[in-house]
Residue frames relative to the residue before (quaternion, step in Angstrom):
aa qw qx qy qz dx dy dz
X 1.0000 0.0000 0.0000 0.0000 0.00 0.00 0.00
X 0.4179 -0.7066 0.5274 0.2190 3.47 -1.24 0.80
X 0.0227 -0.7970 0.6030 0.0242 3.65 -0.93 0.60
X 0.3269 -0.6765 0.6269 0.2061 3.36 -1.43 0.55
X 0.2745 -0.7849 0.5426 0.1191 3.61 -0.82 1.06
X 0.0373 0.7689 -0.6373 -0.0364 3.62 -1.17 0.46
X 0.5798 -0.6553 0.3280 0.3562 3.52 -0.87 0.67
X 0.2570 -0.7604 0.5838 0.1222 3.56 -1.15 0.70
X 0.6063 -0.5089 0.3942 0.4669 3.62 1.14 -0.01
X 0.6978 -0.5578 0.2552 0.3698 3.52 -1.16 0.55
X 0.7295 0.4229 -0.2144 0.4930 3.49 1.24 -0.80
X 0.6563 0.5624 -0.2960 0.4066 3.47 1.22 0.05
X 0.4792 -0.6033 0.5165 0.3737 3.60 -1.14 0.38
X 0.5616 -0.5856 0.4548 0.3671 3.58 -1.39 -0.04
X 0.3540 -0.6591 0.6065 0.2691 3.59 -1.05 0.71
X 0.0870 -0.7855 0.6100 0.0578 3.57 -1.06 0.75
X 0.2235 -0.7864 0.5757 0.0166 3.35 -0.93 1.27
X 0.3561 -0.7575 0.4701 0.2799 3.63 -0.48 1.07
X 0.2922 -0.7570 0.5703 0.1278 3.46 -1.28 0.72
X 0.8602 -0.0804 0.0249 0.5030 3.63 0.97 0.28
X 0.8072 0.4041 -0.1950 0.3836 3.47 0.32 -1.40
X 0.6630 0.5070 -0.3880 0.3909 3.57 -1.25 0.41
X 0.5774 -0.5983 0.4338 0.3472 3.59 -1.18 0.57
X 0.4990 -0.6517 0.4838 0.3036 3.51 -1.19 0.78
X 0.5009 -0.6095 0.4990 0.3587 3.63 -0.96 0.61
X 0.2465 -0.7724 0.5656 0.1504 3.59 -1.13 0.70
X 0.7854 0.1607 -0.1412 0.5808 3.58 1.26 0.09
X 0.6620 -0.5015 0.3418 0.4397 3.62 -1.17 0.30
X 0.6094 0.5545 -0.3833 0.4175 3.71 0.98 -0.56
X 0.6710 0.4689 -0.3285 0.4712 3.50 0.94 -0.74
X 0.5939 0.5163 -0.4006 0.4693 3.69 0.96 -0.48
X 0.6750 0.4842 -0.3403 0.4405 3.65 0.96 -0.80
X 0.6018 0.5524 -0.3701 0.4424 3.53 1.06 -0.64
X 0.6304 0.5026 -0.3349 0.4877 3.56 0.92 -0.85
X 0.6576 0.4931 -0.3509 0.4487 3.68 0.71 -0.76
X 0.6451 0.5215 -0.3382 0.4444 3.62 0.91 -0.90
X 0.7053 0.4887 -0.2573 0.4445 3.59 1.00 -0.86
X 0.7773 0.3859 -0.1457 0.4751 3.57 1.16 -0.52
X 0.6663 0.4895 -0.3176 0.4643 3.58 1.05 -0.66
X 0.6237 -0.4774 0.4627 0.4110 3.55 -1.31 0.35
X 0.5913 -0.5784 0.4396 0.3501 3.63 -1.05 0.67
X 0.6470 0.5526 -0.2984 0.4323 3.53 0.86 -0.91
X 0.6634 0.4732 -0.2721 0.5118 3.54 1.03 -1.10
X 0.6964 0.4749 -0.3189 0.4334 3.60 0.56 -1.10
X 0.6701 0.4864 -0.3190 0.4611 3.74 0.67 -0.94
X 0.6474 0.4770 -0.3753 0.4609 3.64 0.90 -0.69
X 0.6629 0.5088 -0.3082 0.4547 3.64 0.82 -0.75
X 0.7677 0.4641 -0.1614 0.4113 3.49 0.79 -1.18
X 0.7176 0.5150 -0.2833 0.3736 3.57 0.85 -0.98
X 0.2708 -0.7252 0.6037 0.1906 3.46 -1.39 0.37
X 0.6734 -0.4871 0.3208 0.4542 3.68 -1.16 -0.15
X 0.8755 0.1214 -0.0701 0.4624 3.39 -1.43 0.56
X 0.8547 -0.1399 0.1292 0.4829 3.49 -0.80 -1.18
X 0.3606 -0.7887 0.4131 0.2781 3.37 1.45 -0.01
X 0.1205 0.7888 -0.5600 0.2230 3.59 1.16 1.02
X 0.6924 0.4824 -0.2774 0.4593 3.57 0.63 -1.20
X 0.6466 0.5358 -0.3489 0.4160 3.61 0.82 -0.89
X 0.6728 0.4726 -0.2907 0.4894 3.56 1.02 -0.74
X 0.6334 0.5357 -0.3155 0.4607 3.55 1.09 -0.80
X 0.5848 0.5908 -0.3914 0.3946 3.60 0.92 -0.58
X 0.7020 0.4472 -0.2325 0.5032 3.42 1.23 -0.73
X 0.7177 0.4827 -0.2645 0.4266 3.48 0.91 -1.19
X 0.6171 0.5392 -0.3895 0.4205 3.69 1.12 -0.38
X 0.5836 0.5499 -0.3569 0.4792 3.57 1.14 -0.46
X 0.6866 0.4922 -0.2678 0.4633 3.50 0.98 -0.90
X 0.6308 0.5185 -0.3402 0.4663 3.59 1.23 -0.36
X 0.6125 0.5295 -0.3517 0.4699 3.60 1.23 -0.19
X 0.2464 -0.7706 0.5829 0.0754 3.50 -1.04 1.01
X 0.3041 -0.7391 0.5669 0.1997 3.66 -1.03 0.75
X 0.2446 -0.7458 0.6123 0.0950 3.54 -1.23 0.76
X 0.1177 -0.8444 0.5166 0.0796 3.57 0.15 1.13
X 0.2964 -0.6766 0.6450 0.1958 3.55 -1.36 0.55
X 0.2231 -0.8252 0.5139 0.0724 3.57 -0.92 0.95
X 0.8056 0.3306 -0.2345 0.4320 3.49 -1.36 0.11
X 0.4475 0.6203 -0.4724 0.4379 3.45 1.00 1.17
X 0.5373 -0.6239 0.4764 0.3085 3.59 -1.04 0.78
X 0.0653 0.8202 -0.5639 0.0709 3.52 -0.28 1.24
X 0.2220 0.8217 -0.4860 0.1982 3.59 1.18 0.56
X 0.7777 0.1281 -0.0920 0.6085 3.55 1.12 -0.59
X 0.0919 -0.7848 0.6129 0.0009 3.59 -0.89 1.08
X 0.1436 -0.8107 0.5635 0.0685 3.49 -0.78 0.94
X 0.1221 -0.8355 0.5337 0.0475 3.72 -0.09 1.20
X 0.4320 0.7072 -0.4899 0.2706 3.75 1.09 -0.05
X 0.0932 0.7656 -0.6352 0.0400 3.45 -1.33 0.62
X 0.3773 -0.6865 0.5417 0.3047 3.68 -1.22 -0.27
X 0.1707 -0.7469 0.6338 0.1065 3.53 -1.24 0.54
X 0.7945 -0.1634 0.0011 0.5849 3.51 -0.26 1.28
X 0.7665 -0.4064 0.1572 0.4718 3.47 0.96 1.00
X 0.6217 0.5362 -0.3248 0.4696 3.52 1.23 -0.32
X 0.4443 -0.7054 0.4945 0.2460 3.69 -0.89 1.07
X 0.0002 0.7222 -0.6917 -0.0017 3.48 -1.32 0.87
X 0.5202 -0.6862 0.4215 0.2843 3.38 -1.15 0.55
X 0.7817 -0.0314 -0.0381 0.6217 3.47 1.30 -0.13
X 0.5164 -0.7075 0.3828 0.2938 3.67 -0.92 0.74
X 0.5156 0.5437 -0.5053 0.4280 3.43 0.63 1.23
X 0.0456 -0.8279 0.5559 -0.0581 3.55 -0.38 1.30
X 0.5377 -0.6318 0.4805 0.2843 3.67 -1.37 0.35
X 0.3180 -0.7583 0.5536 0.1315 3.50 -0.79 1.22
X 0.5603 -0.5891 0.4115 0.4119 3.65 -1.09 0.25
X 0.0634 0.7677 -0.6376 0.0072 3.45 -1.10 0.78
X 0.5143 -0.6928 0.4312 0.2638 3.56 -0.81 1.11
X 0.9026 0.1590 -0.0362 0.3984 3.42 -1.67 0.19
X 0.1122 0.8609 -0.4900 0.0779 3.72 0.83 0.82
X 0.5587 0.6056 -0.3839 0.4168 3.53 1.35 -0.27
X 0.5235 0.6223 -0.4085 0.4145 3.44 1.28 -0.17
X 0.7019 0.4848 -0.2250 0.4709 3.51 1.27 -0.66
X 0.7852 0.0064 0.1020 0.6108 3.48 1.13 -0.85
X 0.5795 -0.6407 0.3648 0.3473 3.64 -0.89 0.78
X 0.7258 0.4074 -0.2582 0.4904 3.52 1.08 -0.69
X 0.2276 -0.8384 0.4773 0.1319 3.63 1.35 -0.13
X 0.8816 -0.0052 0.0573 0.4685 3.48 -0.89 -1.09
X 0.5567 0.5405 -0.4095 0.4798 3.61 1.16 -0.27
X 0.6838 0.4611 -0.3273 0.4611 3.62 0.72 -0.78
X 0.6359 0.4892 -0.3528 0.4814 3.58 0.94 -0.62
X 0.6333 0.4918 -0.3868 0.4553 3.71 0.85 -0.53
X 0.6697 0.5247 -0.2683 0.4519 3.51 0.85 -0.95
X 0.6522 0.4787 -0.3200 0.4930 3.58 1.04 -0.63
X 0.6465 0.5101 -0.3320 0.4601 3.55 1.02 -0.79
X 0.5996 0.5349 -0.3616 0.4729 3.66 1.12 -0.68
X 0.6515 0.5053 -0.3347 0.4562 3.68 0.86 -0.84
X 0.7281 0.3905 -0.2530 0.5034 3.68 1.02 -0.68
X 0.3521 -0.7435 0.4918 0.2851 3.59 1.25 -0.19
X 0.5315 0.5765 -0.4801 0.3933 3.56 0.58 1.15
X 0.6194 -0.5852 0.4031 0.3339 3.50 -1.32 0.23
X 0.1384 -0.7638 0.6234 0.0940 3.59 -1.16 0.64
X 0.2088 -0.7522 0.6147 0.1127 3.53 -1.07 0.82
X 0.2463 -0.7820 0.5615 0.1117 3.63 -0.61 1.15
X 0.4412 -0.7051 0.5155 0.2058 3.53 -1.02 1.07
X 0.5569 -0.5792 0.4700 0.3652 3.62 -1.14 0.62
X 0.6998 0.4275 -0.2350 0.5218 3.61 1.21 -0.84
X 0.1449 0.8290 -0.4991 0.2068 3.55 0.95 0.83
X 0.3015 -0.7398 0.5618 0.2148 3.65 -0.88 0.64
X 0.6641 0.3502 -0.2526 0.6103 3.60 1.38 0.31
X 0.4872 -0.6908 0.4306 0.3162 3.65 -0.75 0.92
X 0.6629 -0.4949 0.4071 0.3871 3.47 -1.38 0.51
X 0.7016 0.4870 -0.2862 0.4344 3.56 0.76 -0.78
X 0.6233 0.5122 -0.3252 0.4933 3.62 1.04 -0.75
X 0.6756 0.4635 -0.3347 0.4656 3.69 0.84 -0.74
X 0.5919 0.5886 -0.3620 0.4150 3.47 1.01 -0.78
X 0.7188 0.4759 -0.2341 0.4495 3.50 0.97 -1.17
X 0.5844 0.6740 -0.3295 0.3091 3.55 1.27 -0.57
X 0.8012 -0.0499 0.0998 0.5879 3.58 1.18 -0.68
X 0.3919 -0.7570 0.4885 0.1866 3.55 -0.88 1.04
X 0.3166 0.6914 -0.5402 0.3605 3.56 0.37 1.39
X 0.5491 -0.5501 0.4908 0.3938 3.47 -1.36 0.22
X 0.0481 -0.7684 0.6369 -0.0407 3.43 -1.09 1.19
X 0.1922 -0.7235 0.6471 0.1443 3.52 -1.21 0.67
X 0.2746 -0.7477 0.5753 0.1860 3.54 -1.17 0.43
X 0.2895 -0.7427 0.5783 0.1738 3.65 -0.83 1.14
X 0.1839 -0.8230 0.5373 0.0093 3.47 -0.88 1.05
X 0.1885 -0.6943 0.6863 0.1067 3.55 -0.89 0.96
X 0.3076 -0.7158 0.5893 0.2139 3.56 -1.14 0.68
X 0.2531 -0.7946 0.5439 0.0936 3.53 -0.65 1.14
X 0.6101 -0.5443 0.3989 0.4151 3.56 -1.16 0.37
X 0.6402 0.4469 -0.2945 0.5511 3.48 1.28 -0.72
X 0.2256 -0.8393 0.4869 0.0873 3.56 -0.08 1.25
X 0.6133 0.5157 -0.3804 0.4617 3.52 1.09 -0.41
X 0.6075 0.5345 -0.3305 0.4859 3.68 1.13 -0.60
X 0.6182 0.5106 -0.3387 0.4924 3.57 1.08 -0.75
X 0.6972 0.4940 -0.3007 0.4237 3.52 0.77 -1.06
X 0.6514 0.4998 -0.3363 0.4613 3.57 0.91 -0.83
X 0.5879 0.5930 -0.3397 0.4327 3.68 1.08 -0.72
X 0.6575 0.4963 -0.2702 0.4984 3.46 1.08 -1.07
X 0.6637 0.4910 -0.3172 0.4667 3.62 0.85 -0.85
X 0.5916 0.5460 -0.3720 0.4620 3.65 0.99 -0.70
X 0.6692 0.5049 -0.3151 0.4450 3.50 0.76 -0.96
X 0.6555 0.4866 -0.3180 0.4821 3.61 0.85 -0.94
X 0.6431 0.5004 -0.3472 0.4643 3.76 0.78 -0.78
X 0.6896 0.4890 -0.2975 0.4437 3.57 0.98 -0.89
X 0.6103 -0.6206 0.3526 0.3436 3.62 1.12 -0.25
X 0.3374 0.7225 -0.5135 0.3170 3.51 1.37 0.39
X 0.4096 -0.7559 0.4720 0.1949 3.54 -1.05 0.70
X 0.8190 0.0827 -0.0456 0.5659 3.60 1.20 -0.18
X 0.2929 -0.6948 0.6088 0.2465 3.64 -1.26 0.30
X 0.1373 -0.7671 0.6211 0.0831 3.51 -0.73 1.08
X 0.1673 -0.8125 0.5546 0.0655 3.68 -0.20 1.29
X 0.3114 -0.7383 0.5844 0.1280 3.43 -0.79 1.09
X 0.0424 -0.8589 0.5096 -0.0283 3.57 -0.34 1.12
X 0.6265 0.5603 -0.3269 0.4321 3.62 1.22 0.16
X 0.6878 0.5107 -0.2542 0.4488 3.51 1.26 0.29
X 0.0419 0.8177 -0.5637 0.1086 3.58 0.66 1.15
X 0.7458 0.0491 -0.0517 0.6623 3.36 1.39 -0.64
X 0.4969 -0.6449 0.4606 0.3536 3.63 -1.07 0.32
X 0.5029 -0.6597 0.4747 0.2942 3.54 -0.91 1.03
X 0.5080 -0.6791 0.4426 0.2914 3.58 -1.05 0.69
X 0.0979 -0.8184 0.5657 -0.0235 3.48 -0.34 1.39
X 0.3092 -0.8284 0.4191 0.2064 3.53 0.08 1.15
X 0.5909 0.5553 -0.3730 0.4509 3.64 1.08 -0.54
X 0.6683 0.4761 -0.3231 0.4715 3.61 0.99 -0.87
X 0.6047 0.5364 -0.3780 0.4514 3.58 1.03 -0.66
X 0.7043 0.4686 -0.2886 0.4484 3.48 0.78 -1.01
X 0.6917 0.4562 -0.2594 0.4962 3.64 1.04 -0.67
X 0.2894 -0.7268 0.5495 0.2933 3.66 1.18 -0.37
X 0.0612 0.8639 -0.4998 0.0056 3.52 0.94 0.76
X 0.1679 0.7112 -0.6779 0.0807 3.53 -1.24 0.72
X 0.6492 -0.5252 0.4004 0.3773 3.41 -1.42 0.57
X 0.4898 -0.6556 0.4485 0.3593 3.66 -0.77 0.77
X 0.6822 -0.5669 0.3293 0.3236 3.51 -1.23 0.97
X 0.7034 0.4873 -0.2803 0.4350 3.68 0.99 -0.76
X 0.6367 0.4921 -0.2762 0.5255 3.54 1.45 -0.17
X 0.1409 -0.7568 0.6304 0.1005 3.49 -1.42 0.47
X 0.4639 -0.5654 0.5629 0.3850 3.42 -1.28 0.13
X 0.2565 -0.8626 0.3918 0.1914 3.57 0.33 1.29
X 0.5794 0.5614 -0.3973 0.4373 3.72 1.00 -0.40
X 0.7660 0.3711 -0.1957 0.4870 3.60 1.12 -0.46
X 0.2766 0.8079 -0.4861 0.1859 3.54 1.28 0.38
X 0.6429 0.5432 -0.2939 0.4531 3.54 1.17 -0.90
X 0.6917 0.4695 -0.2963 0.4619 3.63 1.01 -0.64
X 0.2989 -0.8190 0.4592 0.1706 3.54 1.27 -0.32
X 0.7348 0.4396 -0.2747 0.4374 3.60 -1.27 -0.26
X 0.8374 -0.1507 0.1312 0.5087 3.64 -1.12 -0.70
X 0.5809 0.5881 -0.3907 0.4049 3.58 0.99 -0.68
X 0.7347 0.3843 -0.2302 0.5095 3.56 0.75 -1.14
X 0.6745 0.5251 -0.3117 0.4149 3.70 0.79 -0.72
X 0.3079 -0.7984 0.4789 0.1962 3.65 1.22 -0.48
X 0.7280 0.3318 -0.2214 0.5576 3.47 1.24 0.50
X 0.0992 -0.6958 0.7002 0.1255 3.58 -1.43 0.37
X 0.6165 -0.4927 0.4415 0.4269 3.48 -1.35 0.08
X 0.1857 -0.8262 0.5290 0.0551 3.50 -0.51 1.34
X 0.3906 -0.6586 0.5304 0.3638 3.65 1.17 -0.09
X 0.8229 -0.1790 0.1533 0.5170 3.49 -0.74 -1.19
X 0.5998 0.5245 -0.3886 0.4627 3.63 1.19 0.04
X 0.6375 -0.4889 0.3946 0.4459 3.56 -1.36 -0.11
X 0.6056 -0.5731 0.4493 0.3209 3.51 -1.25 0.62
X 0.6533 0.4849 -0.3346 0.4756 3.70 1.00 -0.58
X 0.6384 0.4877 -0.3776 0.4605 3.64 1.08 -0.48
X 0.6308 0.5234 -0.3319 0.4670 3.52 1.03 -0.61
X 0.5450 0.6107 -0.3190 0.4778 3.52 1.24 -0.70
X 0.7033 0.4814 -0.2225 0.4734 3.52 0.68 -1.22
X 0.6499 0.5440 -0.2746 0.4542 3.55 0.90 -1.05
X 0.7766 0.3860 -0.2023 0.4549 3.61 0.91 -0.91
X 0.7959 0.3289 -0.1641 0.4812 3.62 1.15 -0.62
X 0.6961 0.5027 -0.3114 0.4071 3.59 1.00 -0.52
X 0.4623 -0.7307 0.4356 0.2501 3.57 -0.76 0.98
X 0.2521 -0.7819 0.5593 0.1109 3.55 -0.56 1.34
X 0.6384 0.5628 -0.3562 0.3858 3.62 1.09 -0.14
X 0.3491 0.7719 -0.4633 0.2600 3.50 1.29 0.09
X 0.0075 0.7984 -0.5983 0.0681 3.56 -0.78 1.16
X 0.7543 -0.4152 0.2986 0.4116 3.52 -1.35 0.10
X 0.5788 0.5944 -0.3460 0.4382 3.60 1.21 -0.81
X 0.6787 0.5491 -0.3104 0.3762 3.51 1.04 -0.76
X 0.4363 0.6703 -0.4516 0.3954 3.57 1.37 -0.03
X 0.6847 0.4769 -0.2834 0.4726 3.58 1.14 -0.80
X 0.5255 0.6153 -0.3557 0.4677 3.45 1.35 -0.49
X 0.7171 0.4632 -0.2560 0.4535 3.39 0.96 -1.15
X 0.6079 0.5326 -0.3697 0.4584 3.53 1.13 -0.57
X 0.6354 0.5852 -0.2982 0.4061 3.53 1.08 -0.68
X 0.6982 0.5022 -0.2580 0.4402 3.55 1.25 -0.63
X 0.7767 0.0377 0.0008 0.6288 3.50 1.25 -0.45
X 0.4704 -0.7035 0.4709 0.2493 3.49 -1.36 0.25
X 0.3920 0.7398 -0.4606 0.2948 3.54 1.31 0.38
X 0.5539 -0.5467 0.4695 0.4170 3.68 -1.12 0.40
X 0.3308 -0.7300 0.5718 0.1755 3.51 -1.27 0.51
X 0.0528 -0.7824 0.6200 0.0253 3.44 -0.87 1.05
X 0.2190 -0.8114 0.5158 0.1661 3.57 -0.64 0.99
X 0.1426 -0.8371 0.5279 0.0163 3.59 -0.47 1.28
X 0.6940 0.3735 -0.3417 0.5119 3.59 -0.56 1.31
X 0.3598 0.7095 -0.5139 0.3212 3.65 1.10 0.51
X 0.0041 -0.8304 0.5551 -0.0475 3.65 -0.67 1.10
X 0.7819 0.2777 -0.2190 0.5134 3.60 1.15 0.14
X 0.5868 -0.5873 0.4021 0.3861 3.56 -1.01 0.31
X 0.5615 0.6133 -0.3375 0.4411 3.46 1.27 -0.66
X 0.6991 0.4181 -0.2541 0.5214 3.62 0.86 -0.97
X 0.5646 0.5348 -0.4231 0.4650 3.72 1.03 -0.46
X 0.6809 0.4817 -0.3293 0.4427 3.66 0.77 -0.89
X 0.6005 0.5231 -0.3608 0.4853 3.64 1.01 -0.66
X 0.6578 0.5098 -0.3116 0.4587 3.55 0.82 -1.00
X 0.6375 0.4974 -0.3458 0.4761 3.71 0.92 -0.51
X 0.6266 0.5369 -0.3343 0.4554 3.51 1.04 -0.79
X 0.7001 0.4763 -0.2477 0.4708 3.51 1.14 -0.83
X 0.5006 -0.6941 0.4144 0.3097 3.58 1.35 0.10
X 0.2626 0.7520 -0.5700 0.2015 3.68 0.94 0.53
X 0.5174 -0.6737 0.4616 0.2557 3.53 -1.22 0.46
X 0.7681 -0.0620 0.0328 0.6365 3.53 1.27 -0.58
X 0.3266 -0.6996 0.6120 0.1714 3.48 -1.46 0.43
X 0.1211 -0.7696 0.6253 0.0444 3.54 -0.86 0.99
X 0.2439 -0.7648 0.5840 0.1205 3.57 -0.53 1.33
X 0.2311 0.7742 -0.5534 0.2027 3.53 -0.54 1.15
X 0.1316 -0.7430 0.6379 0.1538 3.61 -1.19 0.52
X 0.6054 -0.6396 0.3281 0.3417 3.52 1.11 1.04
X 0.6700 -0.5049 0.3101 0.4473 3.52 1.08 1.02
X 0.5685 -0.6371 0.3523 0.3832 3.67 1.16 0.37
X 0.4670 0.7098 -0.3716 0.3742 3.40 1.47 0.57
X 0.6604 0.5069 -0.3061 0.4618 3.70 1.21 0.02
X 0.8042 -0.0791 0.0546 0.5866 3.68 0.01 -1.15
X 0.2885 -0.7734 0.5364 0.1757 3.54 -0.53 1.22
X 0.7454 0.3435 -0.3449 0.4554 3.57 -1.32 0.69
X 0.3873 0.6169 -0.5448 0.4155 3.73 1.13 0.40
X 0.5839 -0.5832 0.4317 0.3642 3.45 -1.33 0.42
X 0.6150 -0.4797 0.4654 0.4184 3.56 -1.37 0.20
X 0.6031 -0.5927 0.4360 0.3081 3.44 -1.28 0.52
X 0.6591 0.5054 -0.3210 0.4551 3.49 1.01 -0.66
X 0.6605 0.4480 -0.3362 0.5001 3.54 1.18 -0.47
X 0.6148 0.5549 -0.3528 0.4355 3.60 1.13 -0.28
X 0.5702 0.7055 -0.3248 0.2676 3.43 1.15 -0.92
X 0.7180 0.4936 -0.3190 0.3730 3.60 0.59 -1.18
X 0.6604 0.4914 -0.3075 0.4775 3.70 0.99 -0.77
X 0.6302 0.4710 -0.3489 0.5092 3.66 0.96 -0.60
X 0.6224 0.5203 -0.3631 0.4584 3.69 0.88 -0.72
X 0.6305 0.5500 -0.2942 0.4620 3.60 1.02 -0.93
X 0.6924 0.4824 -0.2725 0.4621 3.52 0.82 -1.04
X 0.6711 0.4901 -0.3009 0.4679 3.59 0.97 -0.77
X 0.0753 -0.8715 0.4821 0.0487 3.58 1.17 -0.63
X 0.7525 -0.4578 0.1722 0.4410 3.57 0.82 1.18
X 0.4895 0.7244 -0.3955 0.2813 3.51 1.19 -0.09
X 0.7659 -0.0010 -0.0420 0.6416 3.53 1.44 -0.25
X 0.5625 -0.5683 0.4295 0.4197 3.54 -1.23 0.08
X 0.2256 -0.7410 0.6249 0.0975 3.53 -1.29 0.68
X 0.1247 -0.7878 0.6023 0.0321 3.53 -1.03 1.13
X 0.1628 -0.7916 0.5807 0.0981 3.54 -1.23 0.18
X 0.0272 0.7547 -0.6550 -0.0265 3.53 -1.12 0.63
X 0.5499 0.6396 -0.4240 0.3299 3.62 -1.27 0.24
X 0.8521 -0.0080 -0.0738 0.5181 3.41 -0.29 1.38
X 0.4396 0.6947 -0.4614 0.3336 3.75 1.21 -0.09
X 0.2612 0.7789 -0.5519 0.1432 3.61 -0.53 1.08
X 0.6910 0.3748 -0.2484 0.5660 3.51 1.43 0.28
X 0.5417 -0.6142 0.4289 0.3812 3.59 -0.96 0.43
X 0.5624 0.6027 -0.3433 0.4502 3.49 1.33 -0.50
X 0.5916 0.5428 -0.3567 0.4777 3.61 1.11 -0.76
X 0.6372 0.5047 -0.3338 0.4773 3.70 0.89 -0.78
X 0.6127 0.5227 -0.3346 0.4894 3.61 0.89 -0.83
X 0.6664 0.4904 -0.3223 0.4600 3.64 0.64 -1.07
X 0.6450 0.5284 -0.3040 0.4608 3.67 0.73 -0.95
X 0.6840 0.4591 -0.3032 0.4789 3.66 0.69 -1.01
X 0.6520 0.5229 -0.3395 0.4314 3.58 0.92 -0.82
X 0.7347 0.4204 -0.2336 0.4784 3.50 1.12 -0.67
X 0.7636 -0.4603 0.1815 0.4149 3.50 1.29 0.42
X 0.4860 0.6426 -0.4373 0.3995 3.58 1.31 -0.08
X 0.4099 -0.6686 0.5561 0.2752 3.51 -1.19 0.63
X 0.7909 -0.1074 0.0692 0.5985 3.53 1.07 -0.65
X 0.2954 -0.7332 0.5680 0.2293 3.63 -1.20 0.19
X 0.2772 -0.7436 0.5948 0.1285 3.53 -1.23 0.59
X 0.2140 -0.7735 0.5918 0.0750 3.57 -1.09 0.89
X 0.2135 -0.7744 0.5897 0.0833 3.54 -0.96 0.92
X 0.7980 0.3532 -0.2058 0.4427 3.56 -0.03 -1.44
X 0.6140 0.5578 -0.3790 0.4102 3.74 0.86 -0.86
X 0.6382 0.5289 -0.3363 0.4470 3.62 0.97 -0.71
X 0.6643 0.5001 -0.3010 0.4669 3.57 1.03 -0.80
X 0.6142 0.5284 -0.3284 0.4856 3.63 1.20 -0.61
X 0.6352 0.5077 -0.3349 0.4761 3.53 1.08 -0.66
X 0.6145 0.5726 -0.3072 0.4474 3.54 0.97 -0.81
X 0.6733 0.5014 -0.2803 0.4654 3.48 0.95 -1.14
X 0.7031 0.5023 -0.2979 0.4057 3.53 0.98 -0.74
X 0.8171 -0.1844 0.1353 0.5292 3.55 0.87 -0.96
X 0.6614 -0.5663 0.3074 0.3838 3.46 0.99 0.91
X 0.8348 -0.1146 0.0965 0.5298 3.50 -0.93 -0.90
X 0.6594 0.5208 -0.3438 0.4193 3.56 0.91 -0.61
X 0.6057 0.5391 -0.3333 0.4810 3.45 1.24 -0.78
X 0.6527 0.4758 -0.3528 0.4724 3.76 0.78 -0.74
X 0.6501 0.5173 -0.3472 0.4350 3.58 1.02 -0.78
X 0.6553 0.5190 -0.2989 0.4603 3.60 1.09 -0.79
X 0.5930 0.5555 -0.3578 0.4601 3.63 1.13 -0.65
X 0.7081 0.4428 -0.2639 0.4825 3.49 0.90 -1.07
X 0.6265 0.5163 -0.3535 0.4647 3.68 0.95 -0.55
X 0.6048 0.5477 -0.3458 0.4633 3.60 1.06 -0.67
X 0.7185 0.4533 -0.2405 0.4695 3.53 0.83 -1.02
X 0.6296 0.5082 -0.3436 0.4768 3.54 1.07 -0.72
X 0.7081 0.4512 -0.3114 0.4449 3.61 0.79 -0.74
X 0.6336 0.5199 -0.3526 0.4516 3.54 1.07 -0.60
X 0.5958 0.5635 -0.3021 0.4860 3.54 1.28 -0.73
X 0.6683 0.4893 -0.3075 0.4684 3.53 0.85 -0.75
X 0.6381 0.5327 -0.3002 0.4679 3.47 1.02 -0.88
X 0.6215 0.5321 -0.3387 0.4647 3.66 1.04 -0.84
X 0.6302 0.5331 -0.3412 0.4497 3.57 1.05 -0.81
X 0.6355 0.5677 -0.2947 0.4324 3.43 0.86 -1.18
X 0.7523 0.4424 -0.1986 0.4459 3.51 0.66 -1.30
X 0.6722 0.4436 -0.2770 0.5241 3.67 1.29 -0.17
X 0.5166 -0.6497 0.4167 0.3708 3.56 1.31 -0.17
X 0.5111 0.6260 -0.4457 0.3850 3.61 1.08 0.52
X 0.1367 -0.8011 0.5746 0.0967 3.50 -1.06 0.77
X 0.7517 0.0940 -0.1270 0.6403 3.56 1.36 -0.10
X 0.7041 -0.5116 0.2888 0.3990 3.54 -1.24 0.48
X 0.6241 0.5211 -0.3611 0.4567 3.63 0.93 -0.74
X 0.5947 0.5630 -0.3948 0.4165 3.75 1.09 -0.11
X 0.5233 0.6225 -0.3844 0.4371 3.50 1.42 -0.37
X 0.0752 -0.8438 0.5312 -0.0173 3.70 -0.36 1.18
X 0.6124 -0.5270 0.4412 0.3906 3.65 -1.14 0.47
X 0.6835 0.5196 -0.3146 0.4048 3.51 0.90 -0.88
X 0.5753 0.6017 -0.3718 0.4109 3.68 1.16 -0.20
X 0.7465 0.3225 -0.1918 0.5495 3.53 1.12 -0.19
X 0.0629 0.7903 -0.6065 0.0610 3.66 -0.85 0.97
X 0.5211 -0.6290 0.4738 0.3293 3.54 -1.24 0.26
X 0.6389 -0.5819 0.3481 0.3635 3.55 -0.99 0.78
X 0.6345 0.5462 -0.3543 0.4166 3.56 1.05 -0.79
X 0.5427 0.5899 -0.4298 0.4156 3.68 1.09 -0.42
X 0.6881 0.4541 -0.2946 0.4832 3.59 0.99 -0.47
X 0.6434 0.5516 -0.2945 0.4417 3.55 1.02 -0.96
X 0.6572 0.5193 -0.3195 0.4430 3.58 1.08 -0.71
X 0.7045 0.4442 -0.3000 0.4652 3.56 1.17 -0.21
X 0.5549 0.6135 -0.3929 0.4017 3.52 1.28 -0.06
């Protein structure tokens, strides 16, 4: 297979991007296998690993697999409409792109490629604070709805200016990550002494320079990113700061990292615009429940007062169907996008989204649904409901 090389810095291996040969992956697992075989170990491990024993990482997938679908038959499914809106913005199907950091480790164009692929698929992209492309350059790359994921730094003026930059650039919402007062212990990153390759920067902080732009601190025996978070991210962030965030810009606020009905109710009291059920890709607190298990109680607590989204473990169209049946407005994917980038850049991300879209459409057809409102709670049940009857 032919590859194009680009520099990874003195201590890094070379990222290899395919230029043609080889069979096309037919599912997300095959995209991941390709990424594992071709990305530098530091980069793949950073993208792929979860916290500690990675119990929650496995549960994010296993919980979807424990859910069974209950199809309805003999309905005309010759035409299926997957269109919906997310905070009022139209998308072609309810599978959107979650924020993932440092995408240029996977492909030379990184976040630009992701934005262009999302535009081709007419879906929404969320840009990470820790992007290796600036918020302005990603905004200019493709005319699609985009959200900006925001970490709150100890330097509140730096944080405020970043939010204002996103607003000026045309982003449609701030997705505030609230589950990272400290970075979860990701043992692969500790083992690899992970840090952002020297030729890349945290592009949104280029003007600040130093550790902000480098995305690393001297971690000693820990990862450089963990030391970065410990030194720069604000551990004092509280619910009252949602109002502060509203005061610094006019964008809708999405709270990303809600895992209990109790916090969902507090979020409602704070007037947030949407709730994002997430366990941070199982990268923070190990042994928390999978997001699909958490979703129904949170949806019940919200009771229709705002939109609810989910990420974590989504790698089949049937996963998206199950999440919508349990009350999610849309799902967001993270790692599958990175695996697509590693495979073939923009085209790889497009292919990943296309696979999931087609699987989702097929799930609708095979359950007798022609529009999203046809997807009902009764169409998904837990495996134990069958086992108890045997």
